N, C-alpha and C positions, 0 to 999 in steps of 0.2 A: 589273547589278542583281540578277540571279539569284544570283550568287556572294555578294553581300552578304546576301541573305535566307538563303541556305544557311548562311553563317557565323553569322548571328544565331540561327538555329534551333539550330545546333550548340552555341553558347554557352548558350542557354536550356536545352538538354537536359543539358549538363554541370552547370549550376546546379541543376537539378531533381535530378540524381543526387546532388550534394553535399548538398542539403537532405534528401533521403531518408536518406542515410547518417548525417547528423548526428541526425536524428530517431530512427532505429533505435538508434544508439549511446546517445543520451540515454535512451531507454526502457530499454535494458539496464542502464545505469548507475543509473537511478532504481530499477529492480527490485532490483538488488544492494544499493543503499543501504537500501531498505525492508526487505529481508531482514535486513541487518545490524542495523538499528534494532529489528526485532522480536526478534531473538536477544538483543540487549543488554537490552531491556525484560524478557524472560522470565528472564534470568539475574538481573537486579536484583530482580525479584519473588521468585524462589526464595531468594535470599540474605536478603531481608528476612523472609520467612516462617521460615526456619531460625533467624535471630537472635531473632525473637519467641518461637519455641518454646523455644529454649535459655534465654532470660530467664525465661519462665514456669516452666520446670522448676527453674531455680536458685532462684526465689522460693519455690516450693512446698517444695523441699528445705530451704531456710533456715527457713521457717515451721515445718516438722516438727521440725527440730533445736531451734528456740527452745522449742517446746511441750515436747519431751522434757527439755530442760535445766531449764525452769521446774518441771516435774513432779518431777524428781530433786531440785532444790533444796528444794522444799516438803516432799517426803516424806522424803528421806534426810537432807539436811543440817540442816533445821530440826527434823526429828523430830516433826512434829505428829501424824502417823498418820492425818490426815484430809485426803486429797488434794482432796476436793470441798467443803471447808468444815466447819463444825460439824454433826455428825449427832447428833440428840437420842438420849438413852439412855445406858446405861452403856457404857464403853469395852470393847472386846473382843467385842462382840456385833454381828452384822450389822444395819445399818439401825436400830439402837436397840431391837432385840428384847430383852425381859427374859428373863434365864435362868430356867429352871424346874427345880425339884428333881426328881430321878428318883422321889421318893416322893410326888409330887403336891402338895407344899407350895410356897407362893410365898415367895420370899425377902423379907426385911424384917420390920419389927415387926408383931406380930399385933395386931389391934384392929379397929376399925370403919373402913370405907372413907370417905374424904373428910372426916374429922374429925367423923363423927356421934357422938352421945352415946348410950351404952348405957343402957337403962332397967333399973332395978334390982332 
């Protein structure tokens, strides 16, 4: 009977050793898999961020090119001279300023302002 008990204890010890080895190997494998998953996730996030930044830069560059082309078409090709729309006042003066004579005279017909009638 003692021999049978010793053999059973020996088998139980071997089973426990096998279970411990399997658990240790499983923990190591799970740790490696987790590390690989973390690395893959980080790489994917970095790639997505780089793609988004590149797309934003391309959109900004295209927008700037479109604005420049529209400006060139309006000013050069169409020859309007008013890139910002109609500016009141005579052409050739900044922001509609009236030219003044160096002798202090104002250009235009002489007379009364705003259509007033002179008394006689």
